[in-house]
N, C-alpha and C positions, 0 to 999 in steps of 0.2 A: 764813701763807697757803700753801695747797697747790694747785698747778695740775695735779696728777695726777688725772684723772677716776677715779672708783671703777669697779670691775668692773660694778656694777649699772647705772651710767650709760652705760658703754660698751655693755653689752648692750642697754639701752633704745634707744640710738641705732641700733645695728646692726639690731635687730628692726624698728623703725619704718621704717628705710630699706629693708629687705628687703621689707616689706609694700607699701610705696609703689612700689618698683621693679617689682613685678608689673604695675603700671599704666603708670608711666613718663611721660616728657615728651610722647610722642605722644598718649597718652590725654588729658593735661591740655590740650595745644594744641588738639586736636579739640573738646573740651568748651568751651574758651574761644572758639574761632572760632564755634561754634554758639550760645553763650550758654546752655549747659545745665549744670545742677549736676553736681558730681563725686560723685553719689550712691553709686556702687559702692565708691569708695575710702572715703567716709565710713562706710558700713556695715561695711567690713572693719576699719577702725580702731575702730569701736564694738564689734564682736564680739570683738576681741582686748584690749579694756579700755583703749585709749589715749585715747579721747575724754574719759573721766572720770578720768584719772590723778590730777588734782588735787582730786577731789571726795571727801567723807568715805566711808570704807569701809562704814559702816552704811547708806548710801544707794546702794550699788553702785559706788562709785568706788574709786580705787586708794589713797587715803589719802596720796598724795605731795603735792608742792607745785608752785608756779609754775615753779621751776627745771626740773622734769621736764616740765611742759606746754610750756615754751619749747623743750625739746629735741625734743618731738614736732613742734612748729611748724617748727623749723629743719630737721629731717631730712626731713619730707615735702616741704618746698620744695627742699631740696638734691637730692632725687630727682626734681625736675622738676614737683612738684604742690603749689604753694602754695595753702593753703586759707584764704580770707579769714574764713570763719565760725568757724574755731578762735579767732580774736580775739574774736568777738562772743558766740557761744553758750557755748563752753567756758571762755573767760577772763572776760569781763564778767559775763554772766548766771550762769554757774556759780558764780563767786566770790561774787556778791552774794546769790544765793538761799541759798547755803551759810551766809553770814554773817548775813543779816538775815531770812531766811524763817522762817515758823512751822513747827512740826513737820509740819503737814498739807501746806504748800507744798513742803517738802523731800521728803517722802515721795512726793508726786505727781510732781514734776518731775525731781528729781536722778537717780533710777534710769533714767528714760527718756532723759535727756540723756547719761548715762554710756554707755548701750548703743547710742546712735545712733538710737534710735527717734524722739526728738523734738529739735527745735532751738528755742531761745528767743533771738530777736534783740533788738536794743536800739534804742529810739526816743527820741532826744534832740534831733537837729539840726532847726533851723527856719530858714526863709529870712531872717527879720528879726532873728535872735539870733546866728547864727554861733557864735563861740567864747565869747560872753557868755551863759553859761547862765542868769544871773539874769534875762535879758530874755525868756525863753520865754513864749509867749502861750497855749499849750495849757493849759486849766484843768480842774480837777476840783472840783466842788462837792458837798458832802454833801447828800443828800436822803433822810432817814430812815435806813434801814439800807444804802442804796446810795450810790455816787458817780456823778455824771453828768459825762462828759468831752466837751469840745468843743475843736477846734483842728486844726492841721495840722503834719505832720512831713515833712521832705524828706531825700532820700538815706539811706533806711533799707534796709540790705542784707539780702537773702535772705528777704524776707517770704513769698515763694511757697514756700519750703522749710520754713517755721517753723510751729509750732503755737501760738506765743504771742509777744507783744512785751512786753519789759520797758520800760514807758513812763514817761518823766519828765514830770510835770505841775506846774503851779503851783496851790497851794491857798490862797495868801494872800500878804501882803506884810509884811515887817518894818516896824514902825511907826517905828523909828529910822533905819534905812538906806534904806528903800524897796525893798530887794531882794526878789525873789520867794522865797517859802517853798515848797520843792519837796517833792513826794510821788511815790512810785513805785508802779506797779500792774503786775501780770501780766495782760495782756489777750489772750484768745484771738484768733487771726487771723481766725476765722470769726464773731466777735461781731457781732450786728446793730448797725448804726451805724458800723461801720468799713469804709471804702472804700479799697482799695489800688490805686493806678494806677501802672503801670510808668513809670519815668523813664529815657528812652533816654540812654545814654552811648556815646561812640565807642570808648573803650578796650575791648579784647577780654578779657572776664572771664567765668568760669562763673557768678558770682553777679550777680543782677540788682539794680538799685536801684529804690526805690519812693517815691512820695508817698503819705502816709497822711492821710486826712480822717476826723475824728471828729465825728459829728453827734449830739450828745446821747446818746452811747454810755453805757449804764448797766451798771455792774459792782457786785457786792456788796462790802461792806467787807472780806470775806475775801480779795479780790484785791489788797488793799494790801500792799506789801512794806515792812516796817519801820514806823516811827512817822510819823504825819502831820507834815509840815513839816520833817522831818529828812533829806529826800532829797539835799540838797547834799552832806552828809557821806558818805552812802551811795554817791553817784555817784563820789566821788573814791576810794572803796575799790575800785571797779571799773575806773576809768580807768588807774590804774597797771598792773594786769595787762594791759589792752588795749595799752598802749604797750610793755610788755616783750615780749609775744607778737608784736606787730607788728614790733618790732625783730628778733626771732628769725626771723620769716618773711623779712624783708629779708636777713638774713645767709645764710639758706638759698638764696634766689634768687641772691644774688651768687655763692655757691659753685657753684651749678649752671651759670650762664652762663659763669663763668670756666673751669670744667672743659671745657665745650663749646668755648669759644674757644681754649683751649690745645691741645686735640686737633686742631682745625681748622688752627691755625697750624703744627702740626708735619707735617701731611699735604699742605697746599696749597703747591705749589711755583710760583715765578715766577722766571724767569731762572736756572733750574737749581738753586735752593736753596729749602728751606722758608721761608715768610715769617716763621716764628718766629725766624730768625737775625737779623732786622732789628730794631734797637732801637726804631724807630718803631712797631713792632707789639708788641714784648715789654714795653716800659716802661709803657705805659698799663695793661696787664694786671697787671704786677707792682705798680704803684701801687694799683690796685683791690684786689688781694689783701692788701696791707698794711692798707688802710683797713677791709677786711672783718674781718680778725683783730682789729684794735683795737675795732671795734664789737661783736664777739662777746664780748670780755672785759667791756665795760661792760654788755652784756645779762645776762651771768652774774652780775655784781655786783648789778644791780638786782633780779633774781629772788631772789638770796640774801638781800638786805635785806628784801624783801617777805615771804618765808617766815619770817623771824624777827621779824616785826612791828616792824621798825626803819624809820625814815623813808626812804622809797624814791622820793619824788617827783623829787628832783634827778637821781638815777641813771636812773630810768625815762625822764625827758625826754631826758637826754643820750644814752641808748642808742637811743631811737627816732630822734633826730636823726642820730646817727652812722651807724646802720645803713641808714636810708633814703638818706642821701647816698652811702654805699658801694654800695648796690644800684644806685642810678641810675648811678653811675660805671662799675660793672661791666657793666651792660647796654649802656651806650653804647660801652665799649671792645670788648665782644663783637660788637656790630653792626658797628663799624668794622673789626674784624679780619676779619669775613666779607665785607666789601665789599658788592657788590650782593646777594650771597646773604644778607646780614643782614636784608634786607627780604622775602625770599622765604618763602612759607608752608612750603616744604619744611624749612627750617632752624628754624622755629618760635620765633624770638626775640622777635617783636613782642608777644605776650601777656605776656611777662615785663617788657617795657618798660611795659605798661599797669599792672600791679600795682605795680611799683616806683615809677612816677610817682604813682599814687594814694596810696601810703604816704608820699610826701613832703608830701602835703596833709592826710591823715587818718591816725590819729584826732585828731592835733593838728598844725597846720601848723608848718613849720620856723621861721616868723617868731614864732609864739607860744612855741616852745621858747626861742628867743633872748631874747624878752622875759622869760621865766621865769628864765633863767640870769642875765641882766643884773640883774634886781631881787633875786632870792633868793640867788644865789650870789655876786654881786659887790657887792650892796648899793647899786646905782644907783637913781636915781629911777624910779618907775613911768612908763612912756611911753604908756599907753593907759588 
């Protein structure tokens, strides 16, 4: 094992952080408060090649791996600008189109995604299915050379920013198990028969959430991603990258708020001394720092396993759990360190609470990670 980062990786981190620092936390907080996309930062990252760093070089990408994309996710967040759609468009959709797309699909979508010109979001969540993907009710039926899609999706991020949705549908049921046979489609967001309705959330985020309704939406067979009925296996190829990059964003958020809190604690004086001298202030920050560093190690391990086509599910789940918990603890400690100022718009901590709290629930809840570890890592009986 070598814990020394390469010069290339150090340079990658420094460059991404420098690009993001031109915008900074005030930019992000303003966007989050207004519910507006971080379009300018996304464009800057696309123009410099970092949005497609994990995509194949022949399609305009950087030819690197998930380890490098996770670094982009972490450093943008550490500079105060966590980007939720890096998890969705760059990680899930980018990885899945690269792996399972036809030559035509790769040629059309990947260069646009790498340059920042297009985003492809992910549509899987349904109100009656939750984490049980086999129960999704959005269907796609074959009709000649087309498929006809009907159903509803909830909590789909960034539809207003995207050119397409990578949509998970049910095209049949397994005769033995009764589980849904899943098939994926790349569906343009302006397709007739697709209605996107904003889903208001109280957390302050730049990215909006949507409910999608599909009313006999017709797409050609060429819109199908991969083989019919093989979508479950394809989905899991995309979910590990989502969890790994989600963990990286959480590590970055924790680094950012801990840096802000430490600086505040050293300058804020009460009774003649900086509050940083009091263990009641310093210990929660130190504890959160330790948890953040541990989560960062597991995140790096998970990305390393994925890039080598080794089993990464356990590490990806553990990384996501640990990083989300660490980010939550870091934001909580940072707010408490600021006292009343922790809730003020001037100090801009509440939007980081929003994204860190969201990432404890999604893309997989902490409870489902514990279920996974209990069953697959410890060999305990399945509890659900």
